[in-house]
N, C-alpha and C positions, 0 to 999 in steps of 0.2 A: 503493499500499499503506500503510496506515495505522500510523503511528510506533509505537503500543502493541503491534503484531505483531512488530515489531522487538525489543521489550523495552525501547523507551523510552517516557518519559511526558512529555507536553506540560504545560507551566506553563500554566493558565487565566489568568493576568495578562501572558502574552507579549505580546499584542497593545499592552496599556498601556505596558508596559516598552520595548517597540521603539518606539512612537512617541515616549515620553519621550526617548529616545536620538536619535532624529532633530531633533525641537523644541528641544533643549537644544544640540545641536551647531550646527545653523542658526542661532540665536540666539546664540552664543558666537563664531560667524564675524563677524556683523554688528555685535555689540556689540565686538568686538576691533578690527576694523577701523576702526569708528567713533572710539574710543579712541585709536588711535594715529595716526588721522589729526588729529583735536583736540589731541593731545600732539606731534606734531610727530615721529611716528616714534622715541621713545627707546629705547635698548638696555641689557639688563643685563649690562655689561661690567666686567671685573676686568683690568686690563691687556692682554694679548693674548689674551684669554678672551672670548668672547661667548656668553651663554647664550641660544640660539634658544627663543621660547616652543614649539616644536614639542616641545623636550625636558621641558616641564611638562605637556604634554599626554601625553606617553607615561606621566610618573610617576603622572598621575591616573589613566589607563588601568589602568598596575599596580596602584593603591591598590585599584581598584574590582574587580580579578580576586582579589586577597587576600582582599577582603571576601567574594566567592562563593565561593571555597575554604574560607574560615574557617568562616564562618556559614552556618547554612540557616534562613533568616528571610525572610517575604515583605516586611516593610518595609526592611531591610537591603538585601535585591534590588533594590527599588525605587531606594534610595539610591545603590546602586552604577550603576543604570541612568543615575541623573542626573549622577553623578561620571564616568563614561565618555563620556556626552554632551558634558561641558565638555571631558574630555582629547581626544576624537577632534576637536572642533572646533577646537581649538589645533593639532592635529597636522596635520589637513588645510589649515590655513588658509596654511601654508608649503609647499604643493604647489610653487610657483613656483620654489622656491629649487632643488628636487630633480628638476625635469625641463627644467632650463636649464645651460647650460656655465659661465655666469657667477652661478650663483646668484641669478637675478632676483625676488626676492618679489612686484616688480610687473609681472611677464610677463603681458601683455596676456591669452592664453586661460586663465589660470588660473581665472577666476570661471566661465567656461564650463564648465571640466573637472569642477570641484567641484560645479557645477549637476547635471551628468549622472551624477556618482558619487552623488548625493543621490537623484537620480529613479530610477536602478538601484536603489538600496538601498531605496526606499519599493516599487517593484514587486515585490522579492524578498522585503521582509517581508510585503507583502500577500498575495503566494502562499502564504508559509508559514504564516501566520495563518488564511488562508481556504481552503485546499485541502479539508481535511475537518474536519467538526465534531469537537470532544471524543468519544472514546467513553466509554462508562458507566464503563469500568474507570479511565481518566484521571481522569474526573470525582471519581469516588470516592477515588481517591489524591490528589487537591487538597483536597477536602472534607476528608480524613483529616488529613493535615498541617496545614491551616490552624486546625482545630479544637485540634490539640495544641500548636499554636506561637502562639496568639492573643497578641496583644501591642497595647499602645495606646503604643509606644515610638517611633511613626513619628515623624521630624524635622519640625519647623516648617517647612522649606523645602518637604518634598515636600506637608504639607498646604497650604501657601500656594498650591504649583502646582496641586493639585487644587482648590483653592477657585476660582483663577482660571478652570483651564480649565471648571469646571463652569458657572461663571457666565456665560463666555464662549459655550458651548453653550447654555444658557438663554436668553440675550439673543439670539443668532442664529435660534435656532428661533422666539423670540415674534416677530422683525421677518421672518423669512421665512413666517410664519404668518399675515402681514397680506395681506388678498384681493389687494392690488396690487402688492406688492413684486416676487414672480417675473414676474408678465406686465409688469411695468415695466422690469426688469433684462433681459427677455428681448428687449422692445422695443429696450431701447438696444443690445444686443448685436448684434440684427440691423441695425440702422441704422449702427451704426457699421462693422459687416462688409461693408455694401454701399457704405459710402463708402471703405472701405479697396479694396474691388473696383475701384472705379471710378478711384480713386487710382492703383493699380498698372497699369492700362490707359491711363493717361495723359489721362482724359476731364475730371480736376479735381485740384486742387493745394490741398487743405486744409492749412493751417500745423500743424495739430497731428498730422499723418501725412505728415512728410517723407520722401520716396523717394529723396533724395540720399544719398549714403556707406551704403547699407544693403546688407548682401551679399545676393548672389543666391539664397543657401538661405533666408533669413530672408523674402526677398520670395516664394519659391515656397510657403514655409509658408504664409505668410499669404493668398496666392492661393487654394491649397488648402481652405484654412480658410474662406475667401468661398464656394468653389465647395458646399462641404458645407453651409453655410448655406443658400445658394440652392436645393439639393435639399432642405434640410428645408422650406422656404417652399413647395415645389411638392407635397409630399404633405401639407401641413398641414391642407388642407380635408379631405382623404379620413381623416385620422388624426393627432390632436395627438401621441400618444404617439411614433409612428414620427419627427415631425418632432422632438421633444424629442431622441430617440437621435441624429438626425444633427446636432443642435445640440451635443451631448455631443461628438460625434466632432470636430467643429469646435474646440471648446474644447480639447480634446487635444491636436489638430493644433498649437494655437498653444503649448500649454504644453510640448511634447514636440520641437517644430521650430522654431518662430520665435524663441521665446524665448531658446533654446540660443544661437543665434549673435547676437541682440540683446544677450546677455551677454558674448558674446566682445568686440562691438565698443563696447560703453557701461559695461561693468562692470555697477555698482551701481545706474547711473541708469537701467538696464532694469527696477528691483525693480517700480516702480509698475505697469507693464504686466503684470507677473507676478501680482500682486496683484488685480489687476481681473481678469484669467482665473482665479485661485484662487475669488473671490468668485462669478462666474458659474458654476463648476463646483460649488459648495458649493449654490448655488440648485437647479441641474440635479439633483444628487443628492438633495436634499432632497426635490423633486419625485417623484423615482420613487421614493425610499422611503416617501413617504406618498400613493402614488397605485400600490397593488400591481397594478392591471390596466396600467400603464405598463411592466412589468417584461417587454416582449417580447423577441424574439431578435434578436442583432444584427443591424443593418440590410444590413451587408456579405454577411451569411450568407444572407440572403433573394435575395441574386441580382445 
């Protein structure tokens, strides 16, 4: 059921604001942990009092809520999304303290749990903004509000974020539009998947793909990802489009299964593998968006 049939009107900027919230939250965690590591984990303490950065996060989220309650302005709503992203990042970064009896900030599974939380948030947000397009009534309401509240008061911080975001998207699209880039990355992905498959079976032992001290779930995820790549190779001759969809499933298997438990074991050192997976996913997504004929039914649904 559409939201406007319930008397609710969605914001046409919701997707951008939710994206901003996630991006700033993740960036805040990474920057905060890097800062703490470089400075020897200092504490803001006054005698017997210790002010955890989770409290600063809560304060920033409260500030963003007050802004949303007090003003009705598109620019301030985006600024509130940015502030709440910083606040949520600081808040969730201290999760380890509140799921352990000894308040252990360095609790090993924390990064994996945070990773899962962000993945779930991303899926929920994507479902929320992509389930139904805005109705004509919602579009009219959004246009009316924006026309009446036109403002040039958007903060320099938001303008800077938008500038970097747009430059990044332009640069990425230019790179991916080069005729050799996507085929090259796909070949790299297929070759590394095949090597990974052989390493899991014990046929080879490449130094960059160690199998020791890796959880069984991570190995299972990597193995299933390799199987999906093999299926994609088998259907490549008959349909490049189906093969690309199988490759997409393989990358998603890495992101949602393999990487989760690698983060559990090696904390932030697993970040490089995630970056590579996201780059490959971006290439596949770009290919599918720019080749409409490639948007076929999900491979699993075909049998």
